C-alpha positions as CSV (number, residue, x, y, z in Angstrom):
1,M,60.1,0.1,177.7
2,I,63.9,-0.6,177.5
3,Q,65.4,-1.3,180.9
4,L,68.8,0.2,181.4
5,P,71.5,-1.9,183.3
6,R,71.8,-1.1,187.0
7,G,74.0,1.9,187.6
8,V,73.6,3.3,184.0
9,R,71.7,6.6,183.8
10,R,70.2,8.1,180.7
11,I,72.6,11.1,180.9
12,H,75.5,8.6,180.4
13,I,73.8,7.3,177.3
14,A,73.3,10.8,176.0
15,L,76.9,11.7,176.6
16,V,78.3,8.6,174.8
17,S,75.9,9.3,171.9
18,W,77.0,12.9,171.5
19,L,80.6,11.8,171.7
20,L,80.1,9.2,168.9
21,I,78.4,11.8,166.7
22,A,81.2,14.3,167.3
23,I,83.8,11.7,166.3
24,W,81.8,10.8,163.2
25,I,81.5,14.5,162.1
26,W,85.3,15.0,162.8
27,L,86.2,12.0,160.7
28,A,83.9,13.1,157.9
29,F,85.3,16.6,157.6
30,D,88.8,15.3,158.0
31,Q,88.4,13.0,155.0
32,L,86.7,15.8,153.0
33,Y,89.7,18.1,153.7
34,Y,92.0,15.3,152.7
35,F,90.2,14.9,149.4
36,L,90.0,18.6,148.7
37,D,93.6,19.3,149.7
38,R,94.7,17.0,147.0
39,T,92.3,18.0,144.4
40,P,93.9,20.1,141.6
41,W,91.0,22.5,141.2
42,N,90.7,23.3,144.9
43,I,91.7,26.9,145.3
44,F,92.0,26.6,149.1
45,S,94.6,23.8,148.9
46,N,98.0,24.6,150.5
47,K,99.7,21.9,148.5
48,P,101.0,22.5,144.9
49,H,98.7,21.1,142.3
50,Y,98.8,17.3,141.8
51,L,101.4,16.8,144.5
52,L,100.9,13.6,146.5
53,Q,102.6,12.8,149.7
54,N,104.7,9.9,148.6
55,P,107.7,11.2,146.7
56,T,108.6,7.7,145.5
57,T,105.4,7.4,143.5
58,S,104.4,10.9,142.5
59,N,107.2,13.5,142.5
60,A,110.8,12.3,142.8
61,F,112.1,15.8,142.3
62,D,110.4,17.6,145.1
63,F,112.4,19.3,147.8
64,A,111.8,21.7,150.6
65,P,112.5,25.5,150.4
66,I,116.3,25.9,150.7
67,E,117.5,27.2,154.1
68,S,121.2,27.8,153.5
69,E,123.6,29.1,156.1
70,A,126.0,30.2,153.3
71,I,123.3,32.4,151.7
72,K,122.1,33.7,155.2
73,S,125.7,34.8,155.9
74,I,126.0,36.8,152.7
75,C,122.6,38.4,153.2
76,A,123.3,39.1,156.9
77,D,126.4,41.0,155.9
78,T,124.6,43.1,153.3
79,E,123.5,46.7,153.8
80,W,120.0,46.8,152.4
81,K,118.6,49.7,150.4
82,E,115.0,48.7,149.9
83,N,114.2,51.7,147.6
84,I,116.6,50.4,144.9
85,V,114.4,47.9,143.1
86,F,115.7,45.4,140.4
87,T,113.7,43.7,137.7
88,C,114.9,40.6,135.9
89,N,112.7,40.4,132.8
90,D,115.2,39.7,130.0
91,S,116.1,36.0,130.5
92,V,116.0,34.3,127.1
93,G,117.0,30.9,125.6
94,G,116.7,27.4,126.8
95,I,116.3,26.0,130.3
96,G,120.0,26.3,131.2
97,N,120.2,29.9,129.8
98,I,117.1,31.1,131.6
99,R,117.9,29.4,134.9
100,N,121.4,30.9,135.0
101,S,120.3,34.3,133.9
102,I,117.7,34.6,136.6
103,L,120.1,33.4,139.3
104,N,122.7,35.9,138.2
105,C,120.2,38.7,138.3
106,I,119.1,37.8,141.8
107,R,122.8,37.6,142.9
108,Y,123.4,41.2,141.6
109,A,120.3,42.4,143.5
110,I,121.7,40.9,146.7
111,S,125.1,42.5,146.0
112,A,123.5,45.9,145.7
113,G,121.3,45.3,148.8
114,G,118.2,46.2,146.7
115,S,114.7,44.9,146.4
116,L,113.6,42.5,143.7
117,V,110.5,42.2,141.4
118,E,109.6,38.6,140.7
119,P,111.5,37.7,137.5
120,K,109.8,37.1,134.2
121,I,110.8,34.9,131.3
122,V,111.0,35.7,127.6
123,L,109.1,33.2,125.4
124,R,110.8,31.4,122.5
125,N,109.1,31.5,119.1
126,E,107.4,28.1,118.9
127,S,107.4,28.3,115.1
128,D,111.0,29.3,114.9
129,T,112.9,27.8,117.8
130,A,116.1,29.7,117.0
131,A,114.2,33.0,117.6
132,I,114.6,33.5,121.4
133,R,114.5,37.3,121.7
134,T,110.9,37.7,120.9
135,G,110.2,40.4,123.6
136,I,107.1,38.4,124.7
137,R,107.3,38.0,128.4
138,T,105.5,35.5,130.6
139,E,105.3,34.8,134.3
140,F,108.0,33.1,136.5
141,E,105.7,30.0,136.9
142,Y,106.1,29.2,133.2
143,M,109.2,27.2,134.4
144,F,109.6,27.5,138.2
145,D,107.7,26.9,141.4
146,R,106.8,30.4,142.7
147,Q,106.0,29.4,146.3
148,H,109.3,27.5,146.7
149,F,111.2,30.5,145.3
150,R,109.5,33.0,147.7
151,E,109.8,30.7,150.7
152,S,113.5,30.0,150.0
153,L,114.4,33.7,149.8
154,L,112.3,34.4,152.9
155,V,114.2,31.9,155.1
156,S,117.7,32.2,153.5
157,C,117.7,35.9,152.6
158,P,115.0,37.7,154.6
159,G,116.6,41.1,153.9
160,L,115.7,40.9,150.2
161,H,112.3,42.5,149.7
162,L,110.3,40.8,146.9
163,Y,107.6,42.6,144.9
164,D,105.0,40.6,142.9
165,T,105.0,43.1,140.1
166,V,106.6,46.5,139.3
167,E,103.1,48.0,139.6
168,D,103.2,47.3,143.3
169,I,105.6,50.3,143.7
170,K,103.7,52.6,141.4
171,D,102.3,54.6,144.3
172,K,105.8,55.6,145.3
173,T,107.9,58.5,143.9
174,Y,110.6,57.1,141.8
175,H,112.9,57.9,138.9
176,E,112.1,56.5,135.4
177,P,113.4,52.9,135.2
178,I,117.1,52.7,134.2
179,A,118.4,49.8,132.1
180,L,121.7,48.2,133.1
181,Q,123.8,45.4,131.6
182,P,125.4,44.3,134.9
183,E,128.7,43.1,133.4
184,S,129.3,46.6,132.0
185,L,130.4,47.6,135.5
186,T,133.9,46.0,135.4
187,T,137.4,46.9,136.3
188,D,140.6,46.4,134.2
189,K,140.6,42.8,135.6
190,G,137.1,42.1,134.3
191,L,134.1,41.3,136.5
192,E,135.1,41.3,140.2
193,P,132.0,40.5,142.2
194,E,133.4,42.0,145.5
195,K,133.7,45.4,143.8
196,W,130.4,45.3,141.9
197,R,128.4,47.0,144.6
198,S,130.6,50.1,144.8
199,L,130.8,50.3,141.0
200,F,127.0,50.1,140.8
201,Y,126.4,52.9,143.2
202,N,129.0,55.1,141.5
203,W,127.2,54.5,138.2
204,L,123.8,55.1,139.7
205,G,125.0,58.4,141.2
206,E,125.5,59.7,137.7
207,Y,121.7,59.5,137.2
208,I,120.4,60.3,140.6
209,S,122.0,62.7,143.1
210,D,119.7,61.9,146.1
211,M,118.7,58.3,146.5
212,S,117.7,58.5,150.2
213,D,114.0,59.0,149.6
214,N,113.4,58.0,146.0
215,T,112.5,54.5,144.8
216,V,114.5,53.7,141.7
217,V,113.8,50.8,139.4
218,I,116.8,49.2,137.6
219,N,116.0,47.0,134.7
220,L,118.9,44.5,134.7
221,E,119.5,43.1,131.2
222,R,120.3,39.5,130.5
223,S,123.3,38.1,132.3
224,Y,124.4,34.6,131.3
225,L,127.9,33.1,131.4
226,S,129.6,36.0,133.3
227,Y,129.3,35.7,137.1
228,P,132.0,33.5,138.7
229,V,129.7,31.4,140.8
230,Y,132.3,30.2,143.3
231,S,133.4,33.7,144.2
232,D,131.2,33.4,147.3
233,G,132.5,30.0,148.3
234,D,131.5,26.5,147.5
235,G,128.7,26.5,150.1
236,F,126.9,29.4,148.5
237,A,127.5,28.2,145.0
238,M,126.1,24.7,145.7
239,S,123.0,26.0,147.5
240,F,122.0,29.1,145.6
241,G,120.6,27.3,142.6
242,K,118.2,25.5,144.8
243,I,116.1,28.6,145.2
244,L,114.7,27.6,141.8
245,K,112.7,24.5,141.6
246,F,110.9,23.3,138.4
247,R,107.1,23.5,138.5
248,T,105.3,20.5,139.9
249,D,103.5,19.2,136.8
250,I,106.9,19.0,135.0
251,N,108.4,17.0,137.9
252,I,105.5,14.6,138.0
253,L,105.7,13.9,134.3
254,A,109.5,13.3,134.7
255,T,108.7,10.9,137.6
256,K,106.1,9.0,135.5
257,T,108.6,8.8,132.7
258,L,111.2,7.2,135.0
259,L,108.6,4.8,136.4
260,K,107.5,3.7,132.9
261,L,111.2,3.3,131.9
262,A,111.8,1.1,134.9
263,E,108.6,-0.9,134.1
264,R,109.7,-1.4,130.5
265,Y,113.1,-2.8,131.4
266,S,112.1,-4.6,134.6
267,Y,114.3,-2.4,136.8
268,D,113.8,-2.3,140.5
269,I,113.7,1.5,140.9
270,D,114.4,3.5,144.0
271,L,113.4,7.1,143.1
272,L,115.0,8.4,146.3
273,K,118.4,7.7,144.9
274,P,120.0,10.8,143.2
275,I,121.7,8.5,140.6
276,L,120.1,5.2,139.5
277,P,122.9,2.7,138.9
278,N,123.0,0.1,136.1
279,F,119.9,1.4,134.5
280,F,120.2,3.7,131.5
281,L,122.5,6.2,129.7
282,G,120.9,9.6,129.2
283,V,122.1,11.5,126.1
284,H,121.3,15.0,124.8
285,L,121.1,14.7,121.0
286,R,121.8,18.4,120.2
287,T,121.1,18.5,116.5
288,E,117.9,20.6,116.5
289,Y,117.2,23.5,114.2
290,D,118.2,26.2,116.7
291,S,121.5,24.5,117.4
292,Q,122.3,24.2,113.7
293,K,121.7,27.9,113.3
294,G,124.0,28.8,116.2
295,W,126.7,26.2,115.6
296,P,126.6,25.2,111.8
297,V,127.7,21.6,111.2
298,G,130.2,22.9,108.6
299,D,132.2,24.7,111.2
300,W,131.4,22.7,114.4
301,V,132.2,19.0,114.3
302,Y,130.3,18.3,117.6
303,S,127.1,19.8,116.1
304,R,127.0,16.9,113.6
305,Y,124.7,14.0,114.1
306,E,127.4,11.6,113.0
307,T,129.7,12.8,115.7
308,Q,127.2,12.8,118.5
309,S,125.7,9.4,117.7
310,K,129.1,7.8,117.4
311,L,130.2,9.2,120.8
312,Y,127.0,8.2,122.6
313,L,127.0,4.6,121.3
314,E,130.6,4.3,122.3
315,Q,129.8,5.6,125.7
316,A,126.9,3.1,126.1
317,N,129.2,0.2,125.1
318,S,132.0,1.3,127.5
319,S,129.5,1.7,130.3
320,R,128.0,-1.7,129.5
321,I,124.5,-0.1,129.3
322,S,122.1,-1.3,126.7
323,H,119.3,1.2,127.2
324,I,119.6,4.9,126.1
325,Y,117.1,7.6,127.0
326,V,117.5,10.4,124.5
327,A,116.5,14.1,124.9
328,S,116.0,15.9,121.6
329,G,113.6,18.4,120.1
330,D,114.1,16.8,116.6
331,L,112.1,13.5,116.4
332,E,113.4,12.7,112.9
333,E,117.0,12.6,114.3
334,V,115.8,10.5,117.2
335,A,114.3,8.0,114.7
336,K,117.6,7.8,112.9
337,F,119.5,7.3,116.2
338,K,117.1,4.4,117.2
339,V,118.0,2.6,114.0
340,D,121.8,3.2,114.4
341,A,121.6,2.0,118.1
342,A,119.6,-1.1,117.2
343,A,122.5,-2.2,115.0
344,S,124.6,-2.4,118.3
345,N,121.8,-4.1,120.2
346,I,121.0,-0.9,122.1
347,T,117.5,0.3,122.7
348,V,116.6,4.0,122.5
349,T,113.5,5.5,124.2
350,T,112.0,9.0,124.7
351,K,109.4,10.3,126.9
352,F,106.9,10.1,124.1
353,D,107.5,6.3,123.9
354,L,106.9,5.8,127.6
355,L,104.0,8.0,128.8
356,D,100.5,6.8,128.5
357,E,98.0,8.6,126.2
358,T,96.7,10.8,129.0
359,D,100.1,11.9,130.2
360,K,101.3,12.2,126.6
361,A,98.4,14.6,125.9
362,T,99.5,16.7,128.9
363,L,103.1,16.7,127.6
364,E,102.1,17.7,124.1
365,A,100.1,20.7,125.5
366,L,103.4,22.1,126.9
367,S,105.8,24.3,125.0
368,W,109.0,23.1,123.4
369,D,111.1,24.3,126.4
370,Q,108.7,23.0,129.0
371,Q,108.9,19.5,127.3
372,G,112.7,19.8,127.5
373,M,112.4,20.3,131.3
374,V,111.0,16.8,131.6
375,D,114.1,15.4,129.9
376,F,116.3,17.6,132.1
377,Q,114.9,16.0,135.2
378,V,115.1,12.4,133.9
379,M,118.7,13.0,132.9
380,T,119.8,14.1,136.4
381,K,119.1,10.5,137.6
382,A,120.6,8.6,134.7
383,S,123.3,5.9,135.4
384,D,125.5,7.7,133.0
385,F,125.1,10.9,130.9
386,G,126.5,12.4,127.7
387,G,126.2,15.8,126.1
388,I,128.2,18.2,124.0
389,G,130.2,21.2,125.0
390,H,128.3,24.1,123.5
391,S,125.0,23.1,125.3
392,S,124.2,24.8,128.6
393,F,121.4,22.2,129.0
394,A,124.1,19.4,129.0
395,W,126.5,21.3,131.2
396,N,123.8,22.1,133.7
397,I,122.9,18.5,134.1
398,A,126.5,17.3,134.3
399,L,127.4,19.9,136.9
400,L,124.4,19.0,139.0
401,R,125.4,15.3,138.8
402,H,129.0,16.0,139.6
403,K,128.4,16.6,143.3
404,Y,127.7,12.8,143.5
405,A,130.9,11.9,141.7
406,E,134.0,10.6,143.4
407,R,136.3,11.9,140.7
408,K,136.9,15.6,141.4
409,D,139.4,16.5,138.5
410,H,136.4,16.5,136.1
411,L,137.8,19.3,134.0
412,S,141.2,17.8,133.2
413,G,140.1,15.5,130.3
414,P,139.8,13.4,128.3
415,Q,136.7,15.4,127.5
416,L,135.5,18.9,128.4
417,L,134.0,17.3,131.5
418,S,134.7,13.8,132.5
419,D,133.8,11.9,135.7
420,E,132.3,8.5,136.3
421,L,128.7,9.9,136.0
422,S,128.9,12.2,133.0
423,Q,130.8,13.1,129.8
424,I,130.6,16.5,128.1
425,Y,132.3,16.0,124.7
426,G,134.7,18.5,123.3
427,K,138.3,19.6,123.5
428,P,139.4,20.0,127.2
429,H,139.4,23.6,128.5
430,Q,137.6,24.9,125.4
431,Y,134.7,26.4,127.2
432,P,135.9,27.4,130.7
433,E,133.0,29.8,131.2
434,Y,130.5,26.9,131.6
435,A,132.1,25.3,134.6
436,R,133.1,28.7,136.1
437,C,129.8,30.6,135.5
438,L,126.9,28.1,135.6
439,W,125.2,27.7,138.9
440,P,125.0,24.0,139.8
């Protein structure tokens, strides 16, 4: 028989044993939860799919739901009418177009003090990329992070009631949905945001005499380069766009692209920096089929490959950068650009050149516009950036980057937009609506 040391009773041994067992069980379940919480197929996970905890190695483009005092102030001063419900289901085009259209629609809903149905996105025709008005709608998560969107509105604009779908209000009595092009409600001076609410309710009164008890659905049509985004002040303009965040898998592919680019060129990368200095020039080669249809090369000099390639190579030389990352949906034009750049000892790479086979397969499973979102994110961190003036994709990137620039007279030339971080090529002041009406 085992003799216990003097003063040690069997109950003490039992208590220690049970304590050790409890600790072991706790550690086992904690590690199991840790594993499950990061497993993509786990439906109980509170984390977005594939999101790891270290933003420097997994998702360089993640950020918390936006809590903006400027947005809170506007929303707090709004008289809310929850029975007036807006839909935003007609956003078409590329990334810049759709992002801006959705943000405009939400801003109009806030102006009216109404409720909002989660926006939908109109799909492009993958066989004919110039065909953007297909009438085929898909969910908000096609491009954006749904949880981030909802949490941002909850903390920054709690008065705005958000429905998942229009069917969620079917059990209430309401008028048949009414379509409205929001910019049709203007004064002699054009669109004046501070007067839009009263114009809206005057217009709605022509359809419905008693709005106190009835729930009314307003289908807001596409709104693009129309709303003067700084009319609510710089604070609102600079934060409102952050209610939209790209979906996590897009951001992770963009992060991997940057890491592979850094590995290829032996660059000591710090993904926490908003702009990566002395690394690469990002350019948007906007010569794809849909662009040529909208801006024919015979009429638009900046639509031509020869014009764009010349400007981008000159920009690389003036920036003393020998690596170009190019975004383009036309790989034949990219191949031509690689040859022309090589003659100037400049290397050109794309996401397809950089990602490994597994990630490339993931990328190729995405749509044309979703693939472009990867480029969009990579470009935001470029050392220098170049695009052309009739591209909302390029303008969006340059305006997002401009907040990190020291030069503030970015619209005074020599190009459409010029600061030390970006160039948007074209005749100065030619497209004032982009800088005035694109949410940064």
